[in-house]
Steps between C-alpha positions, in 0.01 A plus 500: 500500500762227494721701730219544758424124507869426540527740794196335673644150450838603641335668797284191570801267485692722733214504755452121493876445534521734794203347682623142458848588611377701793276219615782241509788713615393823661257327737716195583574627851879483454666846506812392309296332227277806471803733461652291222164480329458878501847551345439243225156642425636854476768392257251317280264796503775736387592269213137472388446875522816567295380261231158665491649851478732398218217336306268800541767747393565302186132527412453864612824694457325841511272436803193624302271198447463373858157527664393533862487123558877491537592798719750298695668382181513859373672618814753221476553581133561866584762405756663269251499773236673735740756236582552425131534870418764535768675197358487654153648823632781304661573322173486827311747666729757220487633585154533864601686395809735294288560793265571722796756251623658490155535877496605556856761765556861391531629460848646828619864491594654794681810629325758763585400698192384862535152582387538750217154652551404477868839521674545395863251251643302677772454192722847345487691825432695313237561611146346190349186431303186396685227262386291784355791653309443510125854585394733235640801479271602153613335164409153646448368848433154517653247299699169678459300372204254788508782749439738304279358178357788451258712307750202321655489154347207504258328185379655339195182326389249697300142391436597334174782314669780697333787604724573871527848590378689752711651800323873465440543804269353850529539768232420857608707683238361812327237551775624847593512417870709714735461279806537127540157342573479390864343163422777424251746466787302200625464314171665195653819300475379338178555826306819463292475786245386859555507768230459859623672663203401826333324657799572793732633312802754666728487276807397150602345431843682285757223240463636432150756273662218253571530376140759243603453278196552776241764408241451761225432867575465760223507864615625669184390851396400627845648767730707304754812680624639192671412135537234471776605304807186289470636376166837417655323262742366285212765232526350278227526774236671386179410783262489871587431760232539865603553642153397861441475627857680779688754287687797699624653250740468135588492385864767261622220265600449413131772243555258295714297398192708185468264324257490789252585396144382798292544866597406790272599848622509674164370852427562635849732757660752274668851640544645196677421145604554370855766242577222279635393421145782248493299286745242411233662164440224370268470811283509407131375816323583857603372796298622843612484696176406869479629612838785730609754236602872568463637194677386160618567358850780249529266255671332434165785259432324266746198464270616164375160413348465824299446424132347818354620852584367821341680821602398707196446878509710576804809714560775238480812632327662158535350159541511418873760237578250321722322375189812314391466270802149379409605168354144378426397814316340415165365836385643847562338819370672837540327727248550880523739491794769738365759221506837592352677168552448142609711316759706208377373301797159480332636187336461325838123483448541169323125430472414831334286444190348842418693828536319825414714817505323728254478881529818552700835671433721199446806563281642149517412153615745278687630204308428284806134485396598198295536315833121503530455171320123493563443853371260472206357854476691830513337842460734803479281727288533879523843525661827663385677188379746534212568127486447174684766266639594228256465239774120527468531325164611190691206515743160325484297820460206442265319836521707817443323836544756766407307774318539865591881495550762709312688201365812560294420394146722726286832354390687811614362468848587133513862563396543741789417218741757261353815535711826357373751345734835665549800391303625318809426132510441506874315735739718756674608473863271795581203314346573181694537697825167676452327171422645342815386790722143480371477120519634493856276795601782706649336820618791716623650646180615840634871403501494373141645697208270760348502325162382177661232682695366655180489160333307349792240773460401367153446127547339276243446127481539213261165407349602137497654425841415818694858581603594870515668665200634853449709577190594157370212305344352406165150618421261413223152607387261283302147588388224242517127523444316403816183585685130465431515770231823379335706798613869507403696513823878531551661253738822618657776277635841568649755240594758542772763260360561559130866396550397142579442243229198378693251764599405550861249261648131574474352622828353200689 
């Protein structure tokens, strides 16, 4: 009832206002005055009508309680409702528009990179990726959200306001997969670790190279015969584990993995390593055990950062001389390699701390091992050693593992190793000549006397200074209890200068 009275009062006021204004202005006889009056009146009417519509809508939001006495007001209210609904729709769509802007696709940049799936572009006749290509291996991988939403920038804000964390590690080991999942190749640059171990993989697709941010890749216990080229293109890779595959060769392109620090190629069928492996300047750990290697490439001497080397269970009859040039090497393992001797140059690895030589065929150890001042652990178990060089007693070795060797422990056996000097107080001229030839590394000995040639065929060395000796030296054998199991071990020494009051100098 109140609303009806209010509508009648407003209508009456409007009529009186219009009549009074019309009387004074519209019928004044002046055209200019009449025009201005009409404009002012129209503006005032619009303002009044807007106020009335707003007031009525506040009282009747659902348009259900209005009667027939206010048809004009109802029509105006309906128009206002339509306008307001349109306004609401506009406001509702603004946030969606902002979200769309936030998740707009990255600007496409044409690159001279071949499309690995679609090939030559039909329009431009160029072997580059088009805007619809889903497998671009440069900058971005795909552009179509409906096909591959992984690279499309998703919103980071969930309903509860918590930001969504992107996956940086994916573990797909022991899944029994024989093919790399297609969507995995587009997991994004944020992926740093991928574990595909213990599956049945034989190949990796070219799209795998899209994982530009990958730093650790585990592919052990699969069926790869060589390192896939898509792996070689992962320039940020720092760890690569290919243990337990069927690798027969390594491509030369492996040298392009400049950031690689850890490489495990154990339990494969490798017969050789490429020279390009010397280009891995940051390599710190190399594991190549349980292969069929007989030699190592000379370029390995360039691995100046290498600290751990495991060449166990291979076919080395002698320790490769390349190893002796790895000055930063801290740990060397050569178990079950059929080694019969060690090079004296091994003493050049001045940073060596752990040396494991168990289960070989070593009959003697060079006395120069005492030069390894940082060596704290020595394992020579299960060899053919009869004794150890006495110079090891002057070293800093703390852990001796010497079990499983036929050490001489009987007194009769020890006496056989004690060699007396000759009755002469000085070495013979023949002895001095042979020592000079060996020290100066004179190779052409065909013109020498037969007796001298026979002597040169049986060289030995002083366990103290390392100089060559033949028939004139003083030897000694002492037994000491060493090792983790308190095993009595004979230590053998032979001196090259028993005729001197002062013994020869200790090897530097």
